[in-house]
C-alpha positions as CSV (number, residue, x, y, z in Angstrom):
1,M,81.4,-19.0,105.7
2,K,84.7,-17.8,104.5
3,E,86.4,-20.2,102.2
4,Y,89.6,-21.7,103.1
5,R,92.3,-22.5,100.5
6,I,93.5,-26.1,101.1
7,P,97.5,-25.9,101.7
8,Q,100.0,-28.3,100.0
9,K,99.6,-31.8,101.5
10,E,102.4,-33.0,104.0
11,N,103.4,-36.5,104.4
12,I,103.0,-37.4,108.1
13,D,103.7,-40.1,110.5
14,L,101.0,-40.7,113.1
15,A,103.5,-41.8,115.8
16,S,105.2,-38.3,115.4
17,F,102.1,-36.4,116.8
18,K,102.1,-34.9,120.3
19,E,99.5,-35.1,122.8
20,P,97.5,-31.8,123.6
21,D,98.8,-30.4,127.1
22,A,98.9,-27.2,129.0
23,S,101.3,-25.7,126.3
24,F,99.7,-27.2,123.3
25,S,95.8,-26.8,122.7
26,G,95.7,-29.6,120.0
27,Y,95.2,-29.7,116.5
28,T,92.6,-28.1,114.3
29,Y,90.8,-28.7,111.0
30,A,93.3,-26.2,109.3
31,D,96.2,-28.7,110.5
32,Y,93.9,-31.9,109.2
33,L,93.6,-30.5,105.8
34,K,97.4,-30.5,105.2
35,W,98.0,-33.9,106.4
36,D,98.7,-36.5,103.9
37,Y,98.4,-40.1,105.4
38,E,97.3,-43.5,104.5
39,E,95.2,-44.3,107.6
40,I,91.7,-42.5,108.1
41,V,92.1,-40.2,111.2
42,E,89.5,-38.4,113.1
43,L,90.2,-35.3,115.5
44,I,88.3,-35.1,118.9
45,K,89.1,-32.1,120.9
46,G,92.2,-31.7,119.3
47,K,93.5,-35.2,119.9
48,I,94.2,-37.7,116.9
49,F,92.6,-41.0,116.7
50,S,93.2,-43.2,113.7
51,K,90.6,-45.5,112.2
52,A,91.2,-49.0,110.4
53,A,92.1,-48.2,106.9
54,A,90.0,-51.3,105.5
55,P,87.0,-52.2,108.1
56,N,86.5,-56.1,107.9
57,R,83.8,-57.6,105.8
58,R,81.4,-58.0,108.6
59,H,81.5,-54.2,109.5
60,Q,80.9,-53.2,105.9
61,A,78.0,-55.6,105.3
62,V,76.4,-54.3,108.6
63,S,77.1,-50.7,107.5
64,M,75.7,-51.3,103.8
65,K,72.6,-52.8,105.1
66,V,71.7,-49.9,107.5
67,S,72.7,-47.4,104.9
68,V,70.4,-49.0,102.2
69,A,67.5,-49.0,104.8
70,L,68.0,-45.3,105.6
71,H,68.3,-44.1,101.9
72,E,65.4,-46.2,100.8
73,F,63.3,-44.8,103.6
74,L,64.4,-41.2,103.1
75,K,63.6,-40.9,99.4
76,G,61.4,-37.9,99.0
77,H,62.5,-36.5,102.4
78,Q,64.6,-33.6,103.2
79,C,67.0,-35.6,105.5
80,K,70.0,-37.4,103.8
81,V,72.2,-40.0,104.8
82,Y,76.0,-40.4,104.2
83,A,78.1,-43.0,104.8
84,A,81.9,-42.8,105.7
85,P,84.2,-41.4,104.6
86,F,82.6,-38.5,105.5
87,D,83.7,-35.4,107.3
88,V,81.4,-34.0,110.3
89,R,83.0,-30.8,112.0
90,L,81.8,-30.2,115.2
91,S,82.5,-26.7,116.6
92,K,80.9,-23.6,117.5
93,D,83.1,-21.5,115.5
94,P,83.4,-22.1,111.7
95,D,86.9,-20.8,111.6
96,Y,89.2,-23.9,110.1
97,N,91.8,-22.8,112.6
98,K,89.4,-23.2,115.6
99,I,87.5,-26.2,114.8
100,D,89.4,-29.1,116.9
101,S,86.9,-32.0,116.2
102,V,86.4,-33.7,112.9
103,I,85.1,-37.2,112.9
104,Q,84.0,-39.6,110.1
105,P,80.8,-41.5,111.5
106,D,80.0,-44.8,109.9
107,I,76.5,-43.3,108.9
108,S,75.3,-39.8,109.2
109,V,71.6,-38.7,108.7
110,I,71.5,-34.6,108.3
111,C,68.0,-33.1,108.1
112,D,69.2,-29.6,107.8
113,P,70.6,-28.9,104.4
114,S,72.3,-25.8,105.5
115,K,74.5,-27.6,107.5
116,L,76.2,-29.4,104.3
117,D,78.8,-28.0,102.2
118,D,81.4,-29.6,99.8
119,K,83.6,-30.7,102.3
120,G,80.9,-32.7,104.6
121,C,78.7,-31.3,107.3
122,F,79.4,-28.5,109.7
123,G,77.2,-28.9,112.8
124,A,75.5,-32.0,114.3
125,P,73.9,-34.7,112.3
126,D,70.4,-35.8,113.6
127,L,71.4,-39.4,113.7
128,I,74.7,-40.9,114.1
129,V,75.5,-44.6,113.6
130,E,78.9,-46.2,114.7
131,I,79.6,-49.6,114.1
132,L,82.3,-50.9,116.4
133,S,85.5,-52.8,115.4
134,P,88.4,-54.4,117.4
135,R,90.3,-51.1,116.7
136,N,87.9,-48.8,118.5
137,S,89.4,-47.8,122.0
138,K,87.5,-47.2,125.2
139,V,88.9,-43.8,125.2
140,E,87.9,-43.0,121.6
141,L,84.1,-44.3,122.3
142,Q,83.8,-42.3,125.7
143,N,85.3,-39.0,123.6
144,K,82.6,-39.6,121.0
145,Y,79.8,-40.2,123.1
146,E,80.5,-36.9,124.9
147,L,81.2,-35.1,121.8
148,Y,78.2,-36.0,120.2
149,Q,76.3,-35.2,123.6
150,E,77.6,-31.8,123.7
151,F,76.9,-30.7,120.1
152,G,73.3,-32.1,120.1
153,V,73.4,-35.3,118.0
154,K,69.7,-36.2,118.6
155,E,70.3,-39.9,118.3
156,Y,73.5,-41.9,118.6
157,W,73.4,-45.6,117.5
158,I,76.2,-48.0,118.6
159,I,76.0,-51.4,116.7
160,H,78.5,-54.4,117.9
161,P,78.3,-56.7,114.7
162,S,80.3,-59.3,116.4
163,E,77.7,-59.6,119.2
164,N,74.6,-58.5,116.9
165,T,73.6,-55.8,119.3
166,L,72.2,-52.4,118.9
167,Q,71.8,-49.6,121.6
168,I,70.2,-46.3,120.9
169,N,70.9,-43.2,122.6
170,V,68.5,-40.4,122.6
171,L,69.1,-37.0,123.7
172,V,66.9,-35.9,126.4
173,N,67.4,-32.5,128.0
174,G,71.0,-32.3,126.9
175,S,71.8,-36.0,128.4
176,Y,71.6,-39.0,126.3
177,Q,69.1,-41.8,127.5
178,P,70.3,-45.1,126.5
179,S,67.9,-47.9,125.3
180,R,68.1,-51.6,126.2
181,L,70.2,-53.7,123.9
182,Y,68.5,-54.8,120.9
183,T,69.5,-57.8,119.0
184,S,68.5,-60.3,116.1
185,G,64.9,-60.9,115.6
186,Q,63.8,-57.5,117.0
187,K,62.9,-54.3,115.2
188,V,64.0,-50.7,116.2
189,T,62.5,-47.3,115.6
190,S,63.7,-43.7,115.6
191,T,62.4,-40.7,117.3
192,V,64.2,-38.6,114.7
193,L,62.7,-40.4,111.9
194,P,59.0,-41.3,112.8
195,G,57.9,-44.2,110.5
196,F,61.6,-45.7,110.0
197,E,61.7,-49.3,111.0
198,L,65.0,-51.4,110.9
199,K,64.6,-55.3,111.4
200,L,67.7,-56.6,113.0
201,E,67.3,-59.9,111.8
202,E,68.2,-58.8,108.3
203,V,71.0,-56.6,109.5
204,F,72.9,-59.3,111.3
205,E,72.0,-62.0,108.8
206,E,75.1,-63.7,107.7
207,D,75.7,-63.0,104.1
């Protein structure tokens, strides 16, 4: 992949960004690299979504427990786990001017080392975990669901920490098949990581 020289950072105001329309196809990774902002932003099909600058304590506690469980299981394995902030670029074309989706999942598991570079991951992680917060919009969640499905993320886990629930979407013949809702006291496994088991009672336990 041709190395892209990062341009001078530009101070930006998220309120100033325009929505993609017939005359404007949207922003790209090349734009994303130029922005200097306080908030964490993601690109989904050229549209900007902002994330909470500081997720709440509950969100971070759940994220840490799941990340640690995955990290411990994956010791000695080829698969690697990365927690946000970690850029995942989803595009069929590696040209920075054509990549229009750059997301920062709460947790990503990548089993193909060729997808990894100094800037993060180019291509679909094998497993993505998103931990919901009050800032998540329905539009954002729907767009991510469709994006992950389109690019072949094999498993997409959605954790709702305030409700102590977890749902696993497994990609089957190009479409996600959702599991039932799992909750505290139950265990979940992964089709992507045979042998991995996560005890939700420990994940949702209040510190």
